[in-house]
N, C-alpha and C positions, 0 to 999 in steps of 0.2 A: 503494500499500499503505500502511496506517496507519502513521504516523511512531514509535508505539511497539512496531509489531509486531516481532519479531527473526528470524523465520524463515517460510517459507510453508509449510514441511513440518510437519504435525502441529503446529500453531501454540498449540493449548491443552495440549499436552503428555499427551495420553490415553495410557491403558495399552498399551503396545506387546508386553505379556507376557498379554495376555488369555487366560484358561483357560475362558470360559463355555461353549464349545461343544466338547466332547471330539472330535466326529466332524470338525470343522475344524482346532482348534489343532494336532492331532497329524499332520495332512497338509501345513499350510501351511510357506512359508517364512518369512514374515513377516506381521504385521497392517499394513494399508495404511489409516492415518487420511486425514483430509481435509488439503487443500491448497490453498493460495491467499490473497488478501486477507481478512483478517478484518471490514474497513469494507466488505465487498462488499454491492452490492445484487442481486446474483444468484448465486444458489447453483445448481449443477448436481449431480445426483444419479442416479448409475447404479447397476445392482444389486450387482456384484461385481467383484473385481481380475481383470484378465488376469494371463497368466504374465509378460508383459511389465512391466505395470505392478506386480505382485508384486516382480520383480526389482529395480525403480527405487525403490519405496517410494512410488511419486507416482502419483495415480488417472490413468487414461486417456492414458499416454503409450505411446513405444516400440515401437509396433508399427503396422500400417496403419491400425487403426481409431483408435488414439492420435493418430496424425500427422493422420488427417482430423479429428478432433477439435480438435485444437490450430489446424490450420487456420482452423477454424471461428471459433474465438476470436480469432486473430488479425484475420480479416477485418471482425470487429465491433468491433474494438479494445479486445479485453479480455486479448489475450495480446502482449509486445513481444520475444519471442524466435522462434526458427525453429521450424517444425512437429516437426522432429525432436529438439528439445530435451526431455531427461528431467526438467530442472528449470525449467520454463517460468515466464517473467516475468509473471506474471498480476496485472492491475489491475482491481479492482471485481468479480473474479470468485472463486469458491470452488467445489472441486469435491470431491466425496465420495460415498459408498456406502452403500446398504442394509446390505449385509454387508462387514465389512473383511477377512474372510480369504477366501482361495482354495483349492477343492478342486480337485485335478487331473482329477477324473472325474464331476463332476456339478455341479450347480445348488445353492445353499443351498437348505436346507429352510424351512419356514413359521416352524418353531421358531427355526432360526438367525436369521432376520430378526428376531424378535421380541427374540432376546437382545441383537441390536444396536442395537435402537430406542433406548436411552438415549443412545448416541453419536450418533446422526443428529439426536436430538431436543435435545441439547446444543449440537451444531452450530448448527442453527436458532435456537436460543433466544439463545444469545450473538452470533451475527452479525447476527439480526433482519432478513433481507433484506427486499427488496421484492418478489423474483421467484425461484419455483422452477422450474428446468427439469428435469422428469423424464425421463432419457433410457433409451428401451427402454420396452417394455410392462410390465414388473414394476414398475419404478419409478412409472410413471403411475399402476399400480393401486394401490400402497401409499399414494403421497402424495395421489392423488386420494380415497382413503377417507377419510384422515386431516385433510386440508385443504379439502375441497370438500363439497356437499351433494349431490352427483350420485352415482347408483349407479355404484360402482366397475367393475363389469361393463359400463356401457354407454359407457366410455371406450375406445377405440380408438387406439391411438398412431400408426397409418398415417393414420386420418382426421384427427386433432388435430395432426399434426405442422405446424410452422409456423404455429400460431393460439394464442390464449389462451384459457383457462379460469378463470373467476372463482372464487378460493377464498374462504377465510375467514382474511381479513388478508393474504393473499398473490394475485400472479397466478401462474398455472402456465402456461409455455409448453413444450408437451411438443415432442419430440425422438426420430425413429427412432434407434435406437442406430447410431452411425457405422460399425460393422462391418455393418451391413445396409444403409446408406444408398445410394440411388443417385447420381449426380453432379447429376440434377435435383434431388434431395429436399435435397442439401447447398445448392446454390445458392438453392432457396426459402427454407430455414430462413434463410439469411445475409440474403437480401432482405427477408423478413419483420421480423427483429430490428432490422435497420437503421431500419426505420421505426418499429418499435416503441420503441426508444431514443428517438426524437423525439417520443414522444407523454409526456403527463404520468401516467406509470407509477407514481409515488410514492404510496403511501397515507399517510393521517394518522394515524400510531400513533407518534408521539413520537420519531421518529428523530433522532439527533443529525446536525449537518450535515457533509457531505463536504467 
C-alpha cells in the first residue's frame, strides 16, 4: 500500500451521502465507494454492492461470492488476509463499482450507472492502473465501451473470462462474477492471472515507480 495512504476504505474521501439517484439513495443503507491500494496496478470493477458489501462498506466481501473473490485475490498475491475478512489487506489491487448504492429489489438503471460514472472515472484517473478487471457482464460492457475499440455487444464475459482484451491505455482482464463462477472458472482465472503477472503488462504512460 502507498506509504502516504491512510486508509483502504474510500481512500479519496468521496461523498458518502450522495443524493444523485433518488431511486437508490432512499433505498440504500450506505454508499459503498472503492477500497484498496491507491498505487495499484490492478483495478477490479463490479456492477453494484451486494447486501453483505453494503453492510461492511467494502466491495466484494462478506458473503459466498465475496469470499470466493477474496480467495482469488489471495491466490494471486493481492490479498494478505483470510477470504472471510471484511477489511482485506489488499496490496497492488483496488476494488470498486459501476454504481455505489444497492437497491434491494432490482439492478441499477442505465441512468444510475451514468450518474456514478464521475466516481469511477475519478478512481481510474487518480490510480492510473495498468489493468482493469471487469467483474461480470455489465462491467465488461461498460468498460469495454469506454476503454476499447471493440463493439461492446460483441464482448461476452463467459467467452473472455481469463483472457486479455487490449484497451486504450489499459489491458482488460475479464472475470465472470464470483457468484456465478464454477470452481473450474475460478482456477482458470487464477492460473491465467499468475502467468499474466509474469509478463510485461505495464504500459508506457508515465507511471510513477512502485
